[in-house]
C-alpha positions in Angstrom: -62.4 95.2 -42.5 -61.1 92.1 -44.5 -64.0 89.4 -45.1 -61.9 86.3 -45.1 -64.6 83.5 -45.5 -68.2 82.8 -45.6 -69.7 79.3 -44.9 -73.2 78.2 -43.8 -74.4 81.9 -43.3 -71.2 82.7 -41.1 -69.1 85.6 -42.0 -65.4 85.6 -40.9 -63.6 89.0 -40.8 -60.6 90.2 -39.7 -59.2 93.7 -38.8 -56.8 95.1 -36.4 -58.1 97.7 -34.1 -55.7 100.5 -33.2 -56.0 100.7 -29.5 -58.5 98.0 -29.6 -59.2 95.6 -26.6 -57.8 92.5 -28.3 -54.2 92.9 -29.1 -53.6 89.1 -29.9 -54.4 87.5 -33.1 -58.0 86.8 -33.5 -61.1 86.9 -35.9 -64.6 88.4 -35.9 -67.3 86.2 -36.6 -71.0 86.9 -37.4 -74.0 84.7 -37.7 -77.6 86.2 -38.0 -77.9 88.5 -35.0 -74.9 86.9 -33.0 -71.3 88.0 -33.3 -68.1 87.0 -31.4 -64.2 87.7 -31.5 -62.2 84.4 -31.2 -58.5 83.9 -30.4 -56.6 82.3 -33.4 -54.2 80.7 -31.2 -56.5 79.1 -28.3 -59.9 79.6 -30.1 -61.2 81.3 -27.1 -64.1 83.7 -27.2 -62.8 87.0 -26.4 -66.1 88.8 -26.7 -69.6 88.1 -27.7 -71.3 84.9 -28.4 -72.4 82.5 -31.0 -74.8 79.5 -31.0 -72.9 76.3 -29.9 -73.3 74.5 -33.4 -71.9 77.8 -35.2 -68.9 78.0 -32.7 -68.1 74.3 -33.2 -68.0 75.0 -37.0 -65.8 78.2 -36.7 -63.5 76.3 -34.4 -63.2 73.5 -36.8 -62.6 75.7 -39.7 -59.9 77.6 -37.5 -58.1 74.4 -37.0 -57.8 73.5 -40.6 -56.8 77.1 -41.5 -54.6 78.0 -38.7 -51.5 79.1 -40.4 -53.6 80.9 -43.1 -55.3 82.8 -40.3 -52.0 83.7 -38.8 -50.4 84.8 -42.2 -53.5 87.1 -42.8 -53.1 88.6 -39.4 -49.4 89.5 -40.0 -50.1 90.7 -43.7 -52.9 93.0 -42.2 -50.5 94.5 -39.8 -47.5 94.9 -42.3 -49.1 95.7 -45.7 -52.8 96.1 -45.0 -53.5 93.4 -47.6 -55.0 89.9 -47.0 -56.0 86.9 -49.0 -59.4 84.8 -48.9 -59.6 81.5 -47.1 -61.4 78.4 -48.4 -64.9 78.1 -46.7 -65.9 75.0 -44.6 -67.7 72.6 -46.9 
């Protein structure tokens, strides 16, 4: 599992599950005891939950880094490599 970024205690990871339930590009986000999977394109929560403030931060960060997230999704599928993405400041 690739850790892409960390900010304000939020950890953003990405991996492709073989035969997983989410086939579209998405990230996995954790903060404290809460976790969610979020679609990169629509920013829809696919599974789990986050506090509203944390979800707003993540969605804002996703807007800023949309192209980088998609590039990482493609890299993980083709080469199994990834690159870090700047945290939200």
